[in-house]
C-alpha angles and dihedrals in degrees: 000000000000116000092204097063140074126222127199128204120195094228143334130216130180136188122003093346089077087070094062103115108142139055114281114240100188137040090284135044116253130206127194114247118195115222131192120198120195131182142174119269114265092220132030112265093023119118119257117266114256131168131173125197141152123244125191112232124198118228128210110268142177091290090065095055121086100164147012121227107242088224089068089068112082101177144354126207115240103028116245114276096011114150104196107053113153108251093215091061125086124242114233144168128219131208131204094227113074094215098041100111091054100033095101099023112129092197125105121232119270100233092192099052095029091233136129121195111238122225091238136041138199117233126183120205129184125239094211119055084037111244100164146026125213117244118249104197110108098196097068118112090232134025112255143193132214110228107217094187112044089184086074089069120088119242110281096219092060099055091104090068092059101059126070145148118258122207125187100225139032119288115206115262133011122339099241111035139145140195116028092350091055090050090053092046092050089050090054090047091053090052091049092051092048091053096040114011093186095055095091137049141162125248138198119197134196110222095207119131104228125218123236121261094009132132115232137184119212119209129191102214137173112270096206130062093238090059092046093053093046091050090052092048094246126137118263109228116234091230094052113121110240091222097052107126124240093239136019138195098285128120101231127101117284121212112210128179115213135212098198136014140184137160136221141165127233124230130224120297117299142053125217094280092048094050096043091051088056090063111097126191111251133191107219118218140169133350092026108110097016139072136178120278116193107216102157097100110102122230124196087358092288114168113276116272107240128192133192089233132075131284093041116239096022116122132186112249113205134205139209092297134040140177111286116264093020095130094044092054106032115191128211092277091054093045096044093133099039092252092140095041114107147225095357110034135171088217119153093036128197095274093049093049090051091047090052090052090050092051092045091059090084091063093040091057089061092057107031140033113273093246092055094044092048092049092052090048090052089055088053091056105275093114095165092073097049096104097030112121094190133059116269128215108263131201113265122262098230114218094011096134102049091039092047087228123141101171140032125237090002136064121194089346094307129102113265117253114270092247090060097045091083097037125125095268094056095039092052098045099039099048116074091210093060093041087056090052090050089048089057087060091048091054091050092056093044091052094049101029096124092051094046094048093048089052091047094056093044092049098053098046125221094339096159091056089046092055090049089053090048091054090049089048091053089057092045091051093053093047092046093050091050094050091044092052094046104042109023114025096055089063096048116100112228097206139358115288123259115275088019093278121165117278128220115265098193091121089057092048093049092052096044095114089061098047093100093054101047121083121210121252121267091241090058091050092049091051090052098045122088118253112282095013124117107243122237117218116228132194114253090237091056091051092049093051092050094047128087087252094062122183100285098085089055098037123121095253090051092049090049098051093043100043116125110280095022119136093244093051093047093052104036108023105040093147095087112237099024092114091051087061093051097090094051092045090054089049090052092048092244090120125032127206118227115255114252117260115249135181116267118253116279114240132195104215095183091060098032090233130139126203094248093184093061092044091051091050091053092047093051115106116249119247108276105180119142114243102204102224099203093048091046092050089051090050090053095047091050094047093049097050110130092225089063104036096043093047095049093050091046097052092046091055096050130091099212136142113260093248090060098048089077090059091062093065096095094041090244119146111266116259105181140141136224124249122229112191096182117125102255096200086083090066090055090052089055088063092050142295088256090058090052098044116353116229094359086136088071090074106106121250117265092023135134120203144155127245128167135228115274092218094180091059094043094049092045090051093049092047089053090051093051094043094054092043090054090052091048093050090050090051091050091049091246109166101251139124090217092241096103127109109221092166116056101138121086102155128045110255097176096112091062111100124225117260117241109288093003119140122224090248092052090046091053093048091049093055101045113124097223136022118242108293095235089062094057110113118242089238097047116114130232110267096026100087102093107154092204093059134058117261112267120260121246110292094008132102126235112252117246127225119250118231120209109219117200120186118186146066096286100093093036090060097032107032093165096064113142108239122180144138117257127193116249122231138169114264116249126246121227089267091056098252121126115266104219095172097084140034127315119253136198116279116258115256113232115232121250093004123116112249116253130209088246089067109027131016124192126209114273096201141001142199137189127215112194133270106015112343121107125183126197122181122215131193090241129109123220093253093047094049093047099046109350129148132049090289093050091228098127128205140302123220108222131205109192130183110231110245116242140145117341116276131189133206146092135269120258110253114255121236113280127014119005115259123251114268100230091152127015090251087070092064115112138189086262090063099047099031104032124185136069100282103013127209092273092242140078095249136180100195094077093071093242112171123183122185129192107262125227110292110245103160095091092158098049103096093187092054092046091058092044092049091056089060096039094055089074086073105055101185149358106243139150090268097052113135125246091247091052090048089055092047094049095046096043110117110217118202110273126233123190122186123192120188119229091238089068092057105042132062119258113271 
């Protein structure tokens, strides 16, 4: 049995109901039951009494049911209260028990049509126009409705077509079978239910064609008159036929009790398949992505800006997206200044040289008097400042702080090297288009400065208090080093004495109070540990206590009675530093300390017992480990260094983010910057859609196309954001050196999942749009600093991401569509060789193997432009998507409906002639309910017959496989079985793949 398939059975009966063969004559179905009576012989020698006869037995029917347990219902489609149900789909209800719809049915199976009328039906009635009224009598066994429009009820004699059994998995053989095949199928069904009891259910559908934007109520009602009367609390006549339907073909009101009810509202026209088929590939062209920028007006009497295009002085301002391959084939508008002309280029032109002189004035004012600086600027082309005695406000030099650049075209009074003349700093500041993009970023920060600064202070913690502590720590470090050098280090021996004589241990004695708080050095621990063992670090005090020296020679009483000038030292140690050698002599076993006095062991003479534990303690040998005086003194000096102790106490007392704790290591005041991870494209959209992507509204409705990142615009915009934020932080006395990059995120990467084992911080760093500005090389060019791609090699350009642009109602109605790029391959022939004669197809996905980037690529960011534009960025360049891979077959872009619970319905007919039905999925409401308007139901009484048309899609591999299955059902006809109805109307998840070649211009 296949786990990736569904099977449908036309009905299922169990128990005595399987014996119903004839037409019921009373209010209940009857089945003949054979009986055999046997008795003992009356007389000896006589045969035993035996009699066989047949007795009709009535079965429970609809008239005996006055309610359905809500727990019997497993699912309703649509869900209660939903407001966007597709009007071309059919409402239905599912039950846990596989035989539930036929359990109380008095009807016999229709062996010709393979149908069995269920004892209940699902009807759907609209709220407006009003098709029903709720019943008001409280004493009825069931709630009821009065149907005002009986034409809204499906034909009674076709109810058997709208109930079936659903099985998750493939049952051997055809779907609707009888005889021996049915017996085998039922045996397989029994095995499936034993292994997985929840893998099957029963379902009842309503065949009504719903109207768009309409509220409906669905009612589960009795299908037979006996059930209707019982639900209304009325007597069931004895002469009532058990198979009489609940409603007929009349025009009067129909009162129907109901067992279950829910309501829903339909959406506008179109399900997923309908909307995705409306999308047409489109090759975007000019002017998408660009708009006019008038730059001919002169400021400060700069030379006029001239262009090789007409009208003169008009440039093309870009946006976040552009037509693919724009940068690789720049036109006259893009190369207005000769930037791309090689080897002889007019870049920088007269206007750009004058603009550089104007920008450079800010740095000149710091070095020269304003009159001198203005005069030199006038010679460079800024004639308006020639006679100005005061400084003038100059345009900003964007990116000057992270690039460590103060002037354009010159550096320290000399022309910049040729490799830097076209770098990102010059391209940004000498091209009006990129200066405008940077100004957009400036305006964003100016508009939200209070919000950004509040977030900056909150993000970095109490940084002002931290810097005050750092300044105090700097003082403490200097004082500590001075005290250490004056009172401790002079008494520390540098090396062992000549002839291996004892060394003074005064430094160890002076620092005795701190022994318990200083840990030995790692080098000391490694020297002590055995080879191959991981060393354990001990406190110096612990080592002293365990050594043969012990703590007594360095204790406070000992230091007091042996201090210089004490009576004991004057009388006994007149030779100067003899006492300072005492600790080392004990360590060398030249002097021995007296053992401490202890109480004798306690004995119990009356019992003849001795406290063996105490005796054992006394008998134990004292610790006799060598201390190593010189090494221990070095451990103490290292542990008491002010650089270490002050720094540890400082870091422990600060409330700083982890990334800033490293900056405290040199006890330098913290100069950091906040991080804002918000997608900044949204701020551009607040200006206008034209600011974000000029003329993107020219893309036709229901289109799908490919654009690419305009990296020059994006990077200019982000540089402008960071430049203005640095100025704002300086103005607010925020501790920063203005080289930080608070804004690195342009697109929204939130849909991208984390890789296995990846932290949230690593995920965020991986998806930033630009690296930190201070890491940009001086020779890197504007537009080639994509953090998600490797830096370009010498002489090459960095590839740009493609952005899939979808315009239409599809993603508005189905926001959870799976969209991804899939590698294209040739389909395989039956012999396994590639078939290069037809169309490419998506590469097969191997089972139980993680997907690789060579096969499938997911979007790395997304954006939405109201009301109907959706953008998804992919890590694919235009050349790679068109003809990438070793086979040069390129990539498909796939839109896939997410699989979910089974759904049933038909497609809405397209305008014009009805499409050919090559597979049953091509069938529409126009095929099965013809007419304008149709009857509003899928009906069988109109004699509608639909055959599978001649198969023409020889290159569509998906249709070829589907056709092989569909050919088991040759036609839709009045006698089609309930299982075949379910198969034909089942709506499989839709997948549409569009190759990149259909959405980009020819190279």
